[in-house]
C-alpha positions in Angstrom: -6.5 -24.8 23.1 -7.2 -26.9 20.1 -4.7 -26.5 17.3 -5.6 -25.2 13.9 -3.3 -27.4 11.8 -5.3 -28.7 8.8 -6.4 -32.3 9.2 -8.9 -32.5 6.4 -8.1 -32.0 2.7 -5.9 -29.0 2.2 -3.7 -27.4 -0.4 0.1 -27.7 -0.2 1.9 -24.7 -1.5 5.8 -24.5 -1.9 7.2 -22.2 0.7 9.1 -20.1 -1.9 5.9 -19.6 -3.8 3.9 -18.7 -0.7 6.6 -16.3 0.5 6.7 -14.6 -2.9 2.9 -14.2 -2.8 3.2 -12.6 0.6 6.0 -10.2 -0.3 5.1 -9.0 -3.7 2.4 -6.5 -4.7 -0.5 -8.0 -6.5 -3.8 -6.3 -6.9 -6.9 -8.0 -5.6 -8.0 -9.4 -9.0 -4.6 -10.9 -9.7 -4.4 -12.5 -6.3 -7.8 -14.0 -6.6 -7.0 -15.4 -10.0 -3.7 -16.9 -8.7 -5.6 -18.4 -5.7 -8.1 -20.0 -8.0 -5.4 -21.6 -10.2 -3.7 -22.9 -7.1 -6.9 -24.4 -5.8 -7.7 -26.1 -9.1 -4.2 -27.4 -9.7 -2.2 -28.1 -6.5 -5.4 -28.3 -4.5 -6.5 -31.1 -6.8 -3.2 -32.9 -6.8 -2.3 -31.6 -10.3 0.4 -29.5 -11.9 -2.2 -27.6 -14.0 -5.7 -26.3 -13.5 -8.1 -27.3 -16.2 -10.5 -24.5 -17.1 -12.3 -25.3 -20.4 -13.4 -21.8 -21.1 -11.9 -18.5 -19.8 -15.4 -17.0 -19.3 -16.0 -19.6 -16.6 -13.7 -17.7 -14.3 -15.7 -14.5 -14.2 -18.8 -15.8 -12.3 -16.6 -17.7 -9.8 -14.6 -14.6 -8.8 -17.2 -11.9 -9.5 -14.9 -10.2 -12.0 -15.9 -9.1 -15.5 -14.5 -11.0 -18.5 -12.7 -7.9 -19.6 -10.8 -7.5 -16.3 -10.1 -11.3 -16.3 -8.5 -11.0 -19.8 -6.4 -8.0 -18.7 -5.1 -9.6 -15.5 -4.3 -12.9 -17.2 -2.2 -11.2 -19.8 -0.3 -9.3 -17.2 0.3 -12.4 -15.1 1.3 -14.4 -18.1 3.7 -11.6 -19.3 5.3 -11.4 -15.8 5.7 -15.2 -15.9 3.6 -15.7 -12.8 1.3 -18.1 -14.7 1.5 -20.2 -17.8 -1.5 -21.0 -20.0 -1.3 -24.0 -22.3 -3.7 -24.6 -25.2 -6.0 -21.9 -23.7 -7.4 -24.4 -21.1 -4.5 -25.5 -18.8 -3.3 -22.9 -16.2 -0.3 -23.4 -14.0 1.8 -21.3 -11.5 5.4 -20.8 -12.7 8.4 -21.4 -10.5 8.9 -18.4 -8.3 12.5 -17.9 -9.6 11.1 -17.2 -13.1 8.7 -14.4 -12.0 9.4 -11.1 -13.6 7.7 -8.4 -11.5 8.5 -4.7 -12.0 5.9 -3.1 -9.8 6.6 -4.5 -6.3 6.8 -2.9 -2.9 10.2 -2.5 -1.3 10.5 -5.5 1.0 13.1 -7.2 3.1 13.0 -11.0 2.6 15.5 -11.5 5.4 12.9 -10.3 7.9 10.5 -13.1 6.8 13.3 -15.6 6.9 14.1 -14.6 10.5 10.4 -14.8 11.5 10.1 -18.3 9.9 13.2 -19.4 11.8 11.8 -18.0 15.0 8.6 -19.9 14.6 10.4 -23.1 13.7 12.6 -22.9 16.8 10.0 -21.9 19.4 7.8 -24.5 21.1 4.5 -23.4 22.5 3.1 -24.5 25.9 -0.6 -23.7 26.5 -0.4 -21.0 24.0 2.6 -19.3 25.5 6.3 -19.4 24.8 8.6 -21.0 27.3 10.3 -18.5 29.7 13.7 -19.4 28.3 12.8 -18.4 24.8 13.5 -14.8 23.6 12.1 -12.9 20.7 14.2 -11.0 18.2 15.3 -7.5 19.0 16.9 -4.8 16.9 20.4 -5.5 15.7 21.3 -2.0 17.0 22.2 -1.6 20.7 22.5 2.2 20.6 21.3 4.0 23.8 20.0 7.4 22.7 19.4 8.6 26.2 23.0 8.2 27.4 24.8 10.5 24.9 25.0 14.2 24.4 24.5 16.0 21.1 28.2 16.7 20.7 29.1 13.1 21.3 26.9 11.9 18.4 29.5 13.0 15.9 32.2 10.9 17.6 30.5 7.5 17.1 32.4 5.5 14.5 31.7 1.9 15.3 29.9 0.1 12.4 27.1 -1.4 14.6 25.9 2.0 15.9 26.9 4.5 13.2 23.5 4.4 11.5 21.6 4.8 14.8 23.8 7.8 15.6 23.1 9.3 12.2 19.3 8.8 12.8 19.7 10.5 16.3 21.4 13.4 14.5 18.5 13.7 12.1 16.0 13.6 14.9 17.9 16.3 16.7 18.5 18.5 13.7 15.0 18.4 12.2 12.9 18.0 15.3 15.0 20.1 17.6 15.3 17.8 20.5 17.2 14.7 21.8 15.6 11.3 22.1 14.4 11.0 25.6 11.7 8.3 26.0 12.2 4.6 25.7 9.3 4.3 23.3 10.9 6.9 20.9 14.2 5.0 21.1 12.6 1.7 20.2 10.7 3.3 17.3 13.9 4.9 15.9 15.8 1.6 16.2 13.0 -0.1 14.3 13.5 2.5 11.5 17.2 1.6 11.4 16.2 -2.0 10.8 13.6 -1.2 8.2 14.8 1.8 6.1 17.9 3.2 4.7 19.7 6.1 6.3 18.8 8.3 3.4 15.0 7.5 3.7 15.1 8.2 7.4 17.0 11.5 7.1 14.8 12.7 4.2 11.6 11.8 6.1 12.7 13.8 9.1 13.5 16.7 6.8 10.0 16.6 5.2 8.4 16.3 8.6 10.4 19.2 10.0 9.8 21.4 6.9 6.1 20.8 7.3 6.3 21.5 11.0 4.5 18.2 11.8 6.9 16.6 14.2 5.0 13.4 14.9 5.8 9.8 14.3 2.4 9.2 12.8 3.3 11.7 10.1 6.8 10.2 9.7 5.3 6.8 9.2 2.8 8.1 6.7 5.7 9.5 4.7 7.4 6.1 4.7 4.1 4.4 3.6 3.6 6.9 0.7 7.2 6.3 -0.5 6.7 2.5 -0.3 3.4 2.5 -2.1 4.2 5.1 -4.8 7.9 5.2 -5.0 10.0 8.2 -3.9 9.9 10.1 -7.2 6.2 9.5 -7.8 5.2 10.5 -4.2 7.3 13.7 -4.4 9.2 15.4 -1.7 6.1 16.1 0.4 3.6 13.3 -0.2 -0.2 13.6 -0.3 -1.0 12.1 3.1 -4.6 11.5 4.3 -4.5 10.8 8.0 -5.9 11.8 11.3 -3.4 13.6 13.5 -2.4 11.6 16.5 -0.3 12.3 19.6 2.4 9.8 20.5 
């Protein structure tokens, strides 16, 4: 299989800047403006993009002049970009960015994936048999413990998983039985706080919708809108699914 590494002219972007673009929440207009500045600056081997008149941006991106002005002001205020003399645009160092409206994210997860891709060598599109992919940091076996024993677990590595199992039992009225459910709950332990998981089970149980699809829709609502803005029972538009 032919590789897709760029061999023709391409744009080099600092890893920290690219990771910040991946992890932070920009709207589509903001991201397109940022991408244009990157293409006209770093993509041309320059520190700054030269755009003689701001109105030249609109027909390139298909965004109105009014929206361009609004987004540029926000990006400038947040120190994402710098505009010099009204004509020279540059991306500021990622460490200087001041973003208030961002999604909760875990940069350590990205770091681990980057490390995984740097370590692994591919052979005919497949990983060598000796390579292993990352698994959950939790080793808790839900199926091998009784409800009464959940309260007795006190080791640091599995205390959170045991707490999640208690929430599952209390609000959904059953013990974890399937391997798929166990893997899903362990992934929640990696991704969310104990409070979020417990509260999501409580909302799901109160609504009498005991499905992982509903639980994950709750998490998504809280990530997108914030816990307070979303409310205790978020407005979730989804098709019911069986797991």
